[in-house]
mmCIF file as gemmi writes it, N, C-alpha and C atoms, coordinates in Angstrom:
data_model
loop_
_atom_site.group_PDB
_atom_site.id
_atom_site.type_symbol
_atom_site.label_atom_id
_atom_site.label_alt_id
_atom_site.label_comp_id
_atom_site.label_asym_id
_atom_site.label_entity_id
_atom_site.label_seq_id
_atom_site.pdbx_PDB_ins_code
_atom_site.Cartn_x
_atom_site.Cartn_y
_atom_site.Cartn_z
_atom_site.occupancy
_atom_site.B_iso_or_equiv
_atom_site.pdbx_formal_charge
_atom_site.auth_seq_id
_atom_site.auth_asym_id
_atom_site.pdbx_PDB_model_num
ATOM 1 N N . UNK Axp A 1 ? -20.157 -1.031 19.302 1 0 ? 1 A 1
ATOM 2 C CA . UNK Axp A 1 ? -18.755 -0.705 19.345 1 0 ? 1 A 1
ATOM 3 C C . UNK Axp A 1 ? -18.631 0.756 19.796 1 0 ? 1 A 1
ATOM 4 N N . UNK Axp A 2 ? -17.871 0.945 20.844 1 0 ? 2 A 1
ATOM 5 C CA . UNK Axp A 2 ? -17.677 2.299 21.349 1 0 ? 2 A 1
ATOM 6 C C . UNK Axp A 2 ? -16.392 2.88 20.769 1 0 ? 2 A 1
ATOM 7 N N . UNK Axp A 3 ? -16.315 4.185 20.811 1 0 ? 3 A 1
ATOM 8 C CA . UNK Axp A 3 ? -15.077 4.807 20.379 1 0 ? 3 A 1
ATOM 9 C C . UNK Axp A 3 ? -14.538 5.657 21.515 1 0 ? 3 A 1
ATOM 10 N N . UNK Axp A 4 ? -13.237 5.825 21.525 1 0 ? 4 A 1
ATOM 11 C CA . UNK Axp A 4 ? -12.543 6.592 22.547 1 0 ? 4 A 1
ATOM 12 C C . UNK Axp A 4 ? -11.916 7.807 21.865 1 0 ? 4 A 1
ATOM 13 N N . UNK Axp A 5 ? -11.919 8.923 22.564 1 0 ? 5 A 1
ATOM 14 C CA . UNK Axp A 5 ? -11.26 10.111 22.067 1 0 ? 5 A 1
ATOM 15 C C . UNK Axp A 5 ? -10.133 10.467 23.02 1 0 ? 5 A 1
ATOM 16 N N . UNK Axp A 6 ? -8.956 10.707 22.461 1 0 ? 6 A 1
ATOM 17 C CA . UNK Axp A 6 ? -7.836 11.175 23.286 1 0 ? 6 A 1
ATOM 18 C C . UNK Axp A 6 ? -7.052 12.215 22.506 1 0 ? 6 A 1
ATOM 19 N N . UNK Axp A 7 ? -6.415 13.091 23.241 1 0 ? 7 A 1
ATOM 20 C CA . UNK Axp A 7 ? -5.604 14.123 22.607 1 0 ? 7 A 1
ATOM 21 C C . UNK Axp A 7 ? -4.288 13.514 22.147 1 0 ? 7 A 1
ATOM 22 N N . UNK Axp A 8 ? -3.609 14.213 21.27 1 0 ? 8 A 1
ATOM 23 C CA . UNK Axp A 8 ? -2.306 13.71 20.799 1 0 ? 8 A 1
ATOM 24 C C . UNK Axp A 8 ? -1.312 13.673 21.959 1 0 ? 8 A 1
ATOM 25 N N . UNK Axp A 9 ? -1.451 14.572 22.904 1 0 ? 9 A 1
ATOM 26 C CA . UNK Axp A 9 ? -0.564 14.569 24.071 1 0 ? 9 A 1
ATOM 27 C C . UNK Axp A 9 ? -0.812 13.313 24.913 1 0 ? 9 A 1
ATOM 28 N N . UNK Axp A 10 ? -2.082 12.979 25.138 1 0 ? 10 A 1
ATOM 29 C CA . UNK Axp A 10 ? -2.397 11.769 25.887 1 0 ? 10 A 1
ATOM 30 C C . UNK Axp A 10 ? -1.892 10.53 25.154 1 0 ? 10 A 1
ATOM 31 N N . UNK Axp A 11 ? -2.054 10.53 23.826 1 0 ? 11 A 1
ATOM 32 C CA . UNK Axp A 11 ? -1.584 9.41 23.017 1 0 ? 11 A 1
ATOM 33 C C . UNK Axp A 11 ? -0.075 9.249 23.14 1 0 ? 11 A 1
ATOM 34 N N . UNK Axp A 12 ? 0.663 10.347 23.032 1 0 ? 12 A 1
ATOM 35 C CA . UNK Axp A 12 ? 2.123 10.295 23.137 1 0 ? 12 A 1
ATOM 36 C C . UNK Axp A 12 ? 2.564 9.861 24.526 1 0 ? 12 A 1
ATOM 37 N N . UNK Axp A 13 ? 1.809 10.243 25.544 1 0 ? 13 A 1
ATOM 38 C CA . UNK Axp A 13 ? 2.178 9.909 26.918 1 0 ? 13 A 1
ATOM 39 C C . UNK Axp A 13 ? 1.859 8.453 27.256 1 0 ? 13 A 1
ATOM 40 N N . UNK Axp A 14 ? 0.764 7.906 26.714 1 0 ? 14 A 1
ATOM 41 C CA . UNK Axp A 14 ? 0.346 6.554 27.066 1 0 ? 14 A 1
ATOM 42 C C . UNK Axp A 14 ? -0.195 5.807 25.847 1 0 ? 14 A 1
ATOM 43 N N . UNK Axp A 15 ? 0.706 5.413 24.959 1 0 ? 15 A 1
ATOM 44 C CA . UNK Axp A 15 ? 0.322 4.7 23.75 1 0 ? 15 A 1
ATOM 45 C C . UNK Axp A 15 ? -0.265 3.332 24.083 1 0 ? 15 A 1
ATOM 46 N N . UNK Axp A 16 ? 0.173 2.727 25.177 1 0 ? 16 A 1
ATOM 47 C CA . UNK Axp A 16 ? -0.342 1.419 25.564 1 0 ? 16 A 1
ATOM 48 C C . UNK Axp A 16 ? -1.838 1.503 25.878 1 0 ? 16 A 1
ATOM 49 N N . UNK Axp A 17 ? -2.263 2.584 26.517 1 0 ? 17 A 1
ATOM 50 C CA . UNK Axp A 17 ? -3.695 2.758 26.803 1 0 ? 17 A 1
ATOM 51 C C . UNK Axp A 17 ? -4.489 2.909 25.523 1 0 ? 17 A 1
ATOM 52 N N . UNK Axp A 18 ? -3.898 3.591 24.545 1 0 ? 18 A 1
ATOM 53 C CA . UNK Axp A 18 ? -4.562 3.757 23.253 1 0 ? 18 A 1
ATOM 54 C C . UNK Axp A 18 ? -4.716 2.41 22.555 1 0 ? 18 A 1
ATOM 55 N N . UNK Axp A 19 ? -3.697 1.578 22.638 1 0 ? 19 A 1
ATOM 56 C CA . UNK Axp A 19 ? -3.778 0.253 22.012 1 0 ? 19 A 1
ATOM 57 C C . UNK Axp A 19 ? -4.824 -0.612 22.712 1 0 ? 19 A 1
ATOM 58 N N . UNK Axp A 20 ? -4.922 -0.519 24.017 1 0 ? 20 A 1
ATOM 59 C CA . UNK Axp A 20 ? -5.952 -1.276 24.741 1 0 ? 20 A 1
ATOM 60 C C . UNK Axp A 20 ? -7.337 -0.797 24.337 1 0 ? 20 A 1
ATOM 61 N N . UNK Axp A 21 ? -7.503 0.522 24.228 1 0 ? 21 A 1
ATOM 62 C CA . UNK Axp A 21 ? -8.8 1.093 23.847 1 0 ? 21 A 1
ATOM 63 C C . UNK Axp A 21 ? -9.169 0.704 22.423 1 0 ? 21 A 1
ATOM 64 N N . UNK Axp A 22 ? -8.171 0.564 21.544 1 0 ? 22 A 1
ATOM 65 C CA . UNK Axp A 22 ? -8.422 0.218 20.143 1 0 ? 22 A 1
ATOM 66 C C . UNK Axp A 22 ? -9.005 -1.179 20.01 1 0 ? 22 A 1
ATOM 67 N N . UNK Axp A 23 ? -8.749 -2.04 20.994 1 0 ? 23 A 1
ATOM 68 C CA . UNK Axp A 23 ? -9.332 -3.387 20.959 1 0 ? 23 A 1
ATOM 69 C C . UNK Axp A 23 ? -10.839 -3.358 21.179 1 0 ? 23 A 1
ATOM 70 N N . UNK Axp A 24 ? -11.333 -2.269 21.82 1 0 ? 24 A 1
ATOM 71 C CA . UNK Axp A 24 ? -12.76 -2.126 22.098 1 0 ? 24 A 1
ATOM 72 C C . UNK Axp A 24 ? -13.474 -1.333 21.015 1 0 ? 24 A 1
ATOM 73 N N . UNK Axp A 25 ? -12.719 -0.546 20.242 1 0 ? 25 A 1
ATOM 74 C CA . UNK Axp A 25 ? -13.306 0.271 19.19 1 0 ? 25 A 1
ATOM 75 C C . UNK Axp A 25 ? -12.298 1.295 18.717 1 0 ? 25 A 1
ATOM 76 N N . UNK Axp A 26 ? -12.648 2.095 17.712 1 0 ? 26 A 1
ATOM 77 C CA . UNK Axp A 26 ? -11.704 3.071 17.177 1 0 ? 26 A 1
ATOM 78 C C . UNK Axp A 26 ? -11.327 4.135 18.216 1 0 ? 26 A 1
ATOM 79 N N . UNK Axp A 27 ? -10.101 4.575 18.133 1 0 ? 27 A 1
ATOM 80 C CA . UNK Axp A 27 ? -9.599 5.623 19.02 1 0 ? 27 A 1
ATOM 81 C C . UNK Axp A 27 ? -9.39 6.865 18.165 1 0 ? 27 A 1
ATOM 82 N N . UNK Axp A 28 ? -10.132 7.924 18.453 1 0 ? 28 A 1
ATOM 83 C CA . UNK Axp A 28 ? -10.006 9.189 17.735 1 0 ? 28 A 1
ATOM 84 C C . UNK Axp A 28 ? -8.952 10.015 18.438 1 0 ? 28 A 1
ATOM 85 N N . UNK Axp A 29 ? -7.908 10.385 17.722 1 0 ? 29 A 1
ATOM 86 C CA . UNK Axp A 29 ? -6.818 11.168 18.282 1 0 ? 29 A 1
ATOM 87 C C . UNK Axp A 29 ? -6.949 12.584 17.742 1 0 ? 29 A 1
ATOM 88 N N . UNK Axp A 30 ? -7.04 13.534 18.665 1 0 ? 30 A 1
ATOM 89 C CA . UNK Axp A 30 ? -7.246 14.915 18.273 1 0 ? 30 A 1
ATOM 90 C C . UNK Axp A 30 ? -6.007 15.762 18.544 1 0 ? 30 A 1
ATOM 91 N N . UNK Axp A 31 ? -5.885 16.81 17.779 1 0 ? 31 A 1
ATOM 92 C CA . UNK Axp A 31 ? -4.817 17.791 17.974 1 0 ? 31 A 1
ATOM 93 C C . UNK Axp A 31 ? -5.475 19.161 17.984 1 0 ? 31 A 1
ATOM 94 N N . UNK Axp A 32 ? -5.441 19.803 19.13 1 0 ? 32 A 1
ATOM 95 C CA . UNK Axp A 32 ? -6.078 21.114 19.312 1 0 ? 32 A 1
ATOM 96 C C . UNK Axp A 32 ? -7.555 21.094 18.949 1 0 ? 32 A 1
ATOM 97 N N . UNK Axp A 33 ? -8.208 20.004 19.341 1 0 ? 33 A 1
ATOM 98 C CA . UNK Axp A 33 ? -9.651 19.872 19.128 1 0 ? 33 A 1
ATOM 99 C C . UNK Axp A 33 ? -10.064 19.36 17.768 1 0 ? 33 A 1
ATOM 100 N N . UNK Axp A 34 ? -9.148 19.215 16.853 1 0 ? 34 A 1
ATOM 101 C CA . UNK Axp A 34 ? -9.443 18.718 15.502 1 0 ? 34 A 1
ATOM 102 C C . UNK Axp A 34 ? -9.012 17.261 15.381 1 0 ? 34 A 1
ATOM 103 N N . UNK Axp A 35 ? -9.851 16.446 14.757 1 0 ? 35 A 1
ATOM 104 C CA . UNK Axp A 35 ? -9.505 15.04 14.538 1 0 ? 35 A 1
ATOM 105 C C . UNK Axp A 35 ? -8.284 14.946 13.653 1 0 ? 35 A 1
ATOM 106 N N . UNK Axp A 36 ? -7.271 14.242 14.148 1 0 ? 36 A 1
ATOM 107 C CA . UNK Axp A 36 ? -6.011 14.134 13.417 1 0 ? 36 A 1
ATOM 108 C C . UNK Axp A 36 ? -5.772 12.719 12.894 1 0 ? 36 A 1
ATOM 109 N N . UNK Axp A 37 ? -6.177 11.715 13.687 1 0 ? 37 A 1
ATOM 110 C CA . UNK Axp A 37 ? -5.914 10.324 13.285 1 0 ? 37 A 1
ATOM 111 C C . UNK Axp A 37 ? -6.931 9.425 13.978 1 0 ? 37 A 1
ATOM 112 N N . UNK Axp A 38 ? -7.049 8.222 13.446 1 0 ? 38 A 1
ATOM 113 C CA . UNK Axp A 38 ? -7.896 7.198 14.063 1 0 ? 38 A 1
ATOM 114 C C . UNK Axp A 38 ? -7.071 5.932 14.174 1 0 ? 38 A 1
ATOM 115 N N . UNK Axp A 39 ? -7.039 5.39 15.373 1 0 ? 39 A 1
ATOM 116 C CA . UNK Axp A 39 ? -6.294 4.155 15.626 1 0 ? 39 A 1
ATOM 117 C C . UNK Axp A 39 ? -7.276 2.998 15.677 1 0 ? 39 A 1
ATOM 118 N N . UNK Axp A 40 ? -6.976 1.959 14.888 1 0 ? 40 A 1
ATOM 119 C CA . UNK Axp A 40 ? -7.825 0.763 14.851 1 0 ? 40 A 1
ATOM 120 C C . UNK Axp A 40 ? -7.009 -0.439 15.285 1 0 ? 40 A 1
ATOM 121 N N . UNK Axp A 41 ? -7.705 -1.453 15.786 1 0 ? 41 A 1
ATOM 122 C CA . UNK Axp A 41 ? -7.013 -2.708 16.062 1 0 ? 41 A 1
ATOM 123 C C . UNK Axp A 41 ? -6.634 -3.347 14.729 1 0 ? 41 A 1
ATOM 124 N N . UNK Axp A 42 ? -5.666 -4.238 14.761 1 0 ? 42 A 1
ATOM 125 C CA . UNK Axp A 42 ? -5.239 -4.916 13.535 1 0 ? 42 A 1
ATOM 126 C C . UNK Axp A 42 ? -6.395 -5.71 12.933 1 0 ? 42 A 1
ATOM 127 N N . UNK Axp A 43 ? -7.224 -6.299 13.795 1 0 ? 43 A 1
ATOM 128 C CA . UNK Axp A 43 ? -8.372 -7.074 13.319 1 0 ? 43 A 1
ATOM 129 C C . UNK Axp A 43 ? -9.363 -6.204 12.56 1 0 ? 43 A 1
ATOM 130 N N . UNK Axp A 44 ? -9.677 -5.032 13.097 1 0 ? 44 A 1
ATOM 131 C CA . UNK Axp A 44 ? -10.602 -4.12 12.415 1 0 ? 44 A 1
ATOM 132 C C . UNK Axp A 44 ? -10.009 -3.611 11.105 1 0 ? 44 A 1
ATOM 133 N N . UNK Axp A 45 ? -8.713 -3.334 11.114 1 0 ? 45 A 1
ATOM 134 C CA . UNK Axp A 45 ? -8.044 -2.876 9.884 1 0 ? 45 A 1
ATOM 135 C C . UNK Axp A 45 ? -8.11 -3.951 8.807 1 0 ? 45 A 1
ATOM 136 N N . UNK Axp A 46 ? -7.892 -5.193 9.184 1 0 ? 46 A 1
ATOM 137 C CA . UNK Axp A 46 ? -7.948 -6.291 8.207 1 0 ? 46 A 1
ATOM 138 C C . UNK Axp A 46 ? -9.35 -6.43 7.642 1 0 ? 46 A 1
ATOM 139 N N . UNK Axp A 47 ? -10.363 -6.24 8.49 1 0 ? 47 A 1
ATOM 140 C CA . UNK Axp A 47 ? -11.75 -6.296 8 1 0 ? 47 A 1
ATOM 141 C C . UNK Axp A 47 ? -12.012 -5.216 6.976 1 0 ? 47 A 1
ATOM 142 N N . UNK Axp A 48 ? -11.538 -4.012 7.258 1 0 ? 48 A 1
ATOM 143 C CA . UNK Axp A 48 ? -11.728 -2.909 6.302 1 0 ? 48 A 1
ATOM 144 C C . UNK Axp A 48 ? -10.967 -3.147 5.015 1 0 ? 48 A 1
ATOM 145 N N . UNK Axp A 49 ? -9.772 -3.637 5.146 1 0 ? 49 A 1
ATOM 146 C CA . UNK Axp A 49 ? -8.91 -3.859 3.988 1 0 ? 49 A 1
ATOM 147 C C . UNK Axp A 49 ? -9.395 -5.013 3.123 1 0 ? 49 A 1
ATOM 148 N N . UNK Axp A 50 ? -10.008 -5.999 3.731 1 0 ? 50 A 1
ATOM 149 C CA . UNK Axp A 50 ? -10.464 -7.176 2.985 1 0 ? 50 A 1
ATOM 150 C C . UNK Axp A 50 ? -11.592 -6.836 2.036 1 0 ? 50 A 1
ATOM 151 N N . UNK Axp A 51 ? -12.342 -5.773 2.303 1 0 ? 51 A 1
ATOM 152 C CA . UNK Axp A 51 ? -13.458 -5.392 1.444 1 0 ? 51 A 1
ATOM 153 C C . UNK Axp A 51 ? -12.97 -4.716 0.165 1 0 ? 51 A 1
ATOM 154 N N . UNK Axp A 52 ? -11.75 -4.232 0.178 1 0 ? 52 A 1
ATOM 155 C CA . UNK Axp A 52 ? -11.21 -3.544 -0.982 1 0 ? 52 A 1
ATOM 156 C C . UNK Axp A 52 ? -10.713 -4.581 -1.998 1 0 ? 52 A 1
ATOM 157 N N . UNK Axp A 53 ? -11.124 -4.393 -3.233 1 0 ? 53 A 1
ATOM 158 C CA . UNK Axp A 53 ? -10.686 -5.307 -4.293 1 0 ? 53 A 1
ATOM 159 C C . UNK Axp A 53 ? -9.953 -4.511 -5.361 1 0 ? 53 A 1
ATOM 160 N N . UNK Axp A 54 ? -9.077 -5.179 -6.041 1 0 ? 54 A 1
ATOM 161 C CA . UNK Axp A 54 ? -8.361 -4.557 -7.147 1 0 ? 54 A 1
ATOM 162 C C . UNK Axp A 54 ? -9.246 -4.559 -8.385 1 0 ? 54 A 1
ATOM 163 N N . UNK Axp A 55 ? -9.074 -3.565 -9.228 1 0 ? 55 A 1
ATOM 164 C CA . UNK Axp A 55 ? -9.873 -3.479 -10.454 1 0 ? 55 A 1
ATOM 165 C C . UNK Axp A 55 ? -9.626 -4.68 -11.355 1 0 ? 55 A 1
ATOM 166 N N . UNK Axp A 56 ? -8.427 -5.217 -11.344 1 0 ? 56 A 1
ATOM 167 C CA . UNK Axp A 56 ? -8.142 -6.394 -12.178 1 0 ? 56 A 1
ATOM 168 C C . UNK Axp A 56 ? -8.915 -7.606 -11.684 1 0 ? 56 A 1
ATOM 169 N N . UNK Axp A 57 ? -9.092 -7.723 -10.361 1 0 ? 57 A 1
ATOM 170 C CA . UNK Axp A 57 ? -9.891 -8.826 -9.825 1 0 ? 57 A 1
ATOM 171 C C . UNK Axp A 57 ? -11.351 -8.675 -10.219 1 0 ? 57 A 1
ATOM 172 N N . UNK Axp A 58 ? -11.849 -7.453 -10.17 1 0 ? 58 A 1
ATOM 173 C CA . UNK Axp A 58 ? -13.242 -7.215 -10.529 1 0 ? 58 A 1
ATOM 174 C C . UNK Axp A 58 ? -13.476 -7.497 -12.013 1 0 ? 58 A 1
ATOM 175 N N . UNK Axp A 59 ? -12.537 -7.111 -12.87 1 0 ? 59 A 1
ATOM 176 C CA . UNK Axp A 59 ? -12.701 -7.341 -14.307 1 0 ? 59 A 1
ATOM 177 C C . UNK Axp A 59 ? -12.56 -8.822 -14.649 1 0 ? 59 A 1
ATOM 178 N N . UNK Axp A 60 ? -11.825 -9.57 -13.858 1 0 ? 60 A 1
ATOM 179 C CA . UNK Axp A 60 ? -11.661 -11.005 -14.084 1 0 ? 60 A 1
ATOM 180 C C . UNK Axp A 60 ? -12.902 -11.786 -13.638 1 0 ? 60 A 1
ATOM 181 N N . UNK Axp A 61 ? -13.783 -11.136 -12.899 1 0 ? 61 A 1
ATOM 182 C CA . UNK Axp A 61 ? -15.002 -11.787 -12.428 1 0 ? 61 A 1
ATOM 183 C C . UNK Axp A 61 ? -15.874 -12.123 -13.624 1 0 ? 61 A 1
ATOM 184 N N . UNK Axp A 62 ? -16.415 -13.343 -13.715 1 0 ? 62 A 1
ATOM 185 C CA . UNK Axp A 62 ? -17.193 -13.76 -14.899 1 0 ? 62 A 1
ATOM 186 C C . UNK Axp A 62 ? -18.361 -12.837 -15.245 1 0 ? 62 A 1
ATOM 187 N N . UNK Axp A 63 ? -19.022 -12.272 -14.254 1 0 ? 63 A 1
ATOM 188 C CA . UNK Axp A 63 ? -20.17 -11.389 -14.532 1 0 ? 63 A 1
ATOM 189 C C . UNK Axp A 63 ? -19.722 -10.082 -15.177 1 0 ? 63 A 1
ATOM 190 N N . UNK Axp A 64 ? -18.433 -9.766 -15.123 1 0 ? 64 A 1
ATOM 191 C CA . UNK Axp A 64 ? -17.937 -8.531 -15.732 1 0 ? 64 A 1
ATOM 192 C C . UNK Axp A 64 ? -18.043 -8.585 -17.252 1 0 ? 64 A 1
ATOM 193 N N . UNK Axp A 65 ? -18.134 -9.777 -17.8 1 0 ? 65 A 1
ATOM 194 C CA . UNK Axp A 65 ? -18.252 -9.905 -19.258 1 0 ? 65 A 1
ATOM 195 C C . UNK Axp A 65 ? -19.565 -9.321 -19.757 1 0 ? 65 A 1
ATOM 196 N N . UNK Axp A 66 ? -20.553 -9.226 -18.895 1 0 ? 66 A 1
ATOM 197 C CA . UNK Axp A 66 ? -21.856 -8.696 -19.275 1 0 ? 66 A 1
ATOM 198 C C . UNK Axp A 66 ? -21.923 -7.181 -19.233 1 0 ? 66 A 1
ATOM 199 N N . UNK Axp A 67 ? -20.896 -6.544 -18.712 1 0 ? 67 A 1
ATOM 200 C CA . UNK Axp A 67 ? -20.894 -5.081 -18.595 1 0 ? 67 A 1
ATOM 201 C C . UNK Axp A 67 ? -20.427 -4.479 -19.897 1 0 ? 67 A 1
ATOM 202 N N . UNK Axp A 68 ? -21.195 -3.515 -20.421 1 0 ? 68 A 1
ATOM 203 C CA . UNK Axp A 68 ? -20.82 -2.837 -21.655 1 0 ? 68 A 1
ATOM 204 C C . UNK Axp A 68 ? -19.957 -1.616 -21.347 1 0 ? 68 A 1
ATOM 205 N N . UNK Axp A 69 ? -18.838 -1.544 -22.014 1 0 ? 69 A 1
ATOM 206 C CA . UNK Axp A 69 ? -17.964 -0.398 -21.881 1 0 ? 69 A 1
ATOM 207 C C . UNK Axp A 69 ? -17.979 0.366 -23.198 1 0 ? 69 A 1
ATOM 208 N N . UNK Axp A 70 ? -18.358 1.612 -23.169 1 0 ? 70 A 1
ATOM 209 C CA . UNK Axp A 70 ? -18.297 2.47 -24.348 1 0 ? 70 A 1
ATOM 210 C C . UNK Axp A 70 ? -17.113 3.391 -24.204 1 0 ? 70 A 1
ATOM 211 N N . UNK Axp A 71 ? -16.022 3.024 -24.815 1 0 ? 71 A 1
ATOM 212 C CA . UNK Axp A 71 ? -14.8 3.82 -24.719 1 0 ? 71 A 1
ATOM 213 C C . UNK Axp A 71 ? -14.556 4.466 -26.071 1 0 ? 71 A 1
ATOM 214 N N . UNK Axp A 72 ? -14.553 5.778 -26.086 1 0 ? 72 A 1
ATOM 215 C CA . UNK Axp A 72 ? -14.302 6.513 -27.315 1 0 ? 72 A 1
ATOM 216 C C . UNK Axp A 72 ? -13.192 7.511 -27.066 1 0 ? 72 A 1
ATOM 217 N N . UNK Axp A 73 ? -12.368 7.663 -28.046 1 0 ? 73 A 1
ATOM 218 C CA . UNK Axp A 73 ? -11.297 8.645 -27.936 1 0 ? 73 A 1
ATOM 219 C C . UNK Axp A 73 ? -11.866 10.031 -28.168 1 0 ? 73 A 1
ATOM 220 N N . UNK Axp A 74 ? -11.455 10.945 -27.353 1 0 ? 74 A 1
ATOM 221 C CA . UNK Axp A 74 ? -11.927 12.316 -27.481 1 0 ? 74 A 1
ATOM 222 C C . UNK Axp A 74 ? -11.276 12.95 -28.698 1 0 ? 74 A 1
ATOM 223 N N . UNK Axp A 75 ? -12.105 13.478 -29.605 1 0 ? 75 A 1
ATOM 224 C CA . UNK Axp A 75 ? -11.577 14.052 -30.823 1 0 ? 75 A 1
ATOM 225 C C . UNK Axp A 75 ? -11.769 15.575 -30.855 1 0 ? 75 A 1
ATOM 226 N N . UNK Axp A 76 ? -12.391 16.115 -29.839 1 0 ? 76 A 1
ATOM 227 C CA . UNK Axp A 76 ? -12.649 17.553 -29.809 1 0 ? 76 A 1
ATOM 228 C C . UNK Axp A 76 ? -11.363 18.375 -29.709 1 0 ? 76 A 1
ATOM 229 N N . UNK Axp A 77 ? -10.389 17.865 -28.986 1 0 ? 77 A 1
ATOM 230 C CA . UNK Axp A 77 ? -9.167 18.601 -28.739 1 0 ? 77 A 1
ATOM 231 C C . UNK Axp A 77 ? -7.975 17.812 -29.218 1 0 ? 77 A 1
ATOM 232 N N . UNK Axp A 78 ? -7.572 18.003 -30.477 1 0 ? 78 A 1
ATOM 233 C CA . UNK Axp A 78 ? -6.41 17.252 -30.959 1 0 ? 78 A 1
ATOM 234 C C . UNK Axp A 78 ? -5.147 17.644 -30.177 1 0 ? 78 A 1
ATOM 235 N N . UNK Axp A 79 ? -4.329 16.68 -29.941 1 0 ? 79 A 1
ATOM 236 C CA . UNK Axp A 79 ? -3.079 16.944 -29.204 1 0 ? 79 A 1
ATOM 237 C C . UNK Axp A 79 ? -2.032 17.513 -30.166 1 0 ? 79 A 1
ATOM 238 N N . UNK Axp A 80 ? -1.224 18.389 -29.622 1 0 ? 80 A 1
ATOM 239 C CA . UNK Axp A 80 ? -0.14 18.977 -30.397 1 0 ? 80 A 1
ATOM 240 C C . UNK Axp A 80 ? 0.991 17.953 -30.491 1 0 ? 80 A 1
ATOM 241 N N . UNK Axp A 81 ? 1.547 17.799 -31.675 1 0 ? 81 A 1
ATOM 242 C CA . UNK Axp A 81 ? 2.641 16.866 -31.878 1 0 ? 81 A 1
ATOM 243 C C . UNK Axp A 81 ? 3.948 17.615 -31.731 1 0 ? 81 A 1
ATOM 244 N N . UNK Axp A 82 ? 4.8 17.127 -30.879 1 0 ? 82 A 1
ATOM 245 C CA . UNK Axp A 82 ? 6.105 17.757 -30.646 1 0 ? 82 A 1
ATOM 246 C C . UNK Axp A 82 ? 7.178 16.809 -31.123 1 0 ? 82 A 1
ATOM 247 N N . UNK Axp A 83 ? 7.997 17.272 -32.071 1 0 ? 83 A 1
ATOM 248 C CA . UNK Axp A 83 ? 9.103 16.458 -32.595 1 0 ? 83 A 1
ATOM 249 C C . UNK Axp A 83 ? 10.405 16.892 -32.036 1 0 ? 83 A 1
Protein backbone atom coordinates (compact mmCIF):
# COMPACT_ATOMS: atom_id res chain seq x y z
CA UNK A 1 0.00 0.00 0.00
CA UNK A 2 1.49 3.30 -1.05
CA UNK A 3 0.83 6.63 0.51
CA UNK A 4 0.52 10.03 -1.12
CA UNK A 5 1.59 13.34 0.34
CA UNK A 6 -0.06 16.59 -0.65
CA UNK A 7 -0.09 20.07 0.79
CA UNK A 8 -3.25 21.56 2.24
CA UNK A 9 -3.29 23.99 -0.69
CA UNK A 10 -3.21 21.10 -3.18
CA UNK A 11 -5.93 19.34 -1.20
CA UNK A 12 -8.16 22.43 -1.20
CA UNK A 13 -7.58 22.94 -4.93
CA UNK A 14 -8.22 19.33 -6.00
CA UNK A 15 -10.09 17.29 -3.39
CA UNK A 16 -11.19 14.83 -6.09
CA UNK A 17 -7.56 13.87 -6.72
CA UNK A 18 -7.10 13.32 -2.99
CA UNK A 19 -10.12 11.02 -2.91
CA UNK A 20 -8.80 9.04 -5.87
CA UNK A 21 -5.40 8.72 -4.18
CA UNK A 22 -7.06 7.59 -0.93
CA UNK A 23 -8.40 4.52 -2.75
CA UNK A 24 -4.78 3.43 -3.31
CA UNK A 25 -3.56 4.24 0.20
CA UNK A 26 -3.51 6.93 2.90
CA UNK A 27 -3.11 10.54 1.82
CA UNK A 28 -0.91 12.61 4.13
CA UNK A 29 -1.98 16.25 4.07
CA UNK A 30 0.65 18.70 5.23
CA UNK A 31 0.50 22.33 6.27
CA UNK A 32 3.81 24.20 6.05
CA UNK A 33 5.70 20.92 6.01
CA UNK A 34 4.01 19.48 9.11
CA UNK A 35 1.58 16.56 8.92
CA UNK A 36 -1.88 17.96 9.56
CA UNK A 37 -4.32 15.22 8.54
CA UNK A 38 -4.56 11.80 6.95
CA UNK A 39 -7.28 10.94 4.46
CA UNK A 40 -8.39 7.31 4.25
CA UNK A 41 -10.85 5.55 2.01
CA UNK A 42 -14.13 4.59 3.68
CA UNK A 43 -13.14 0.92 3.37
CA UNK A 44 -9.84 1.44 5.22
CA UNK A 45 -11.59 3.51 7.89
CA UNK A 46 -14.14 0.75 8.46
CA UNK A 47 -11.32 -1.79 8.81
CA UNK A 48 -9.64 0.36 11.45
CA UNK A 49 -12.88 1.04 13.25
CA UNK A 50 -13.98 -2.60 13.27
CA UNK A 51 -10.97 -3.56 15.41
CA UNK A 52 -12.09 -1.23 18.18
CA UNK A 53 -14.32 -2.84 20.78
CA UNK A 54 -16.27 -1.34 23.62
CA UNK A 55 -15.22 -2.21 27.17
CA UNK A 56 -18.71 -3.56 27.85
CA UNK A 57 -18.35 -6.00 24.96
CA UNK A 58 -14.99 -7.16 26.26
CA UNK A 59 -16.34 -7.66 29.79
CA UNK A 60 -19.32 -9.61 28.44
CA UNK A 61 -16.90 -12.02 26.76
CA UNK A 62 -17.01 -15.39 28.62
CA UNK A 63 -13.23 -15.53 29.11
CA UNK A 64 -13.43 -12.24 31.01
CA UNK A 65 -14.84 -14.15 33.98
CA UNK A 66 -11.39 -15.63 34.51
CA UNK A 67 -9.74 -12.22 34.91
CA UNK A 68 -9.11 -11.15 38.50
CA UNK A 69 -9.83 -7.55 39.33
CA UNK A 70 -8.38 -6.18 42.55
CA UNK A 71 -10.27 -2.98 43.16
CA UNK A 72 -9.59 -1.21 46.43
CA UNK A 73 -10.70 2.18 47.53
CA UNK A 74 -7.86 4.54 48.23
CA UNK A 75 -7.82 5.37 51.92
CA UNK A 76 -4.63 7.43 52.05
CA UNK A 77 -6.38 10.68 51.20
CA UNK A 78 -9.80 11.05 52.79
CA UNK A 79 -12.10 13.36 50.89
CA UNK A 80 -13.35 16.52 52.50
CA UNK A 81 -17.09 16.50 53.16
CA UNK A 82 -18.87 19.66 52.11
CA UNK A 83 -22.38 20.28 53.44
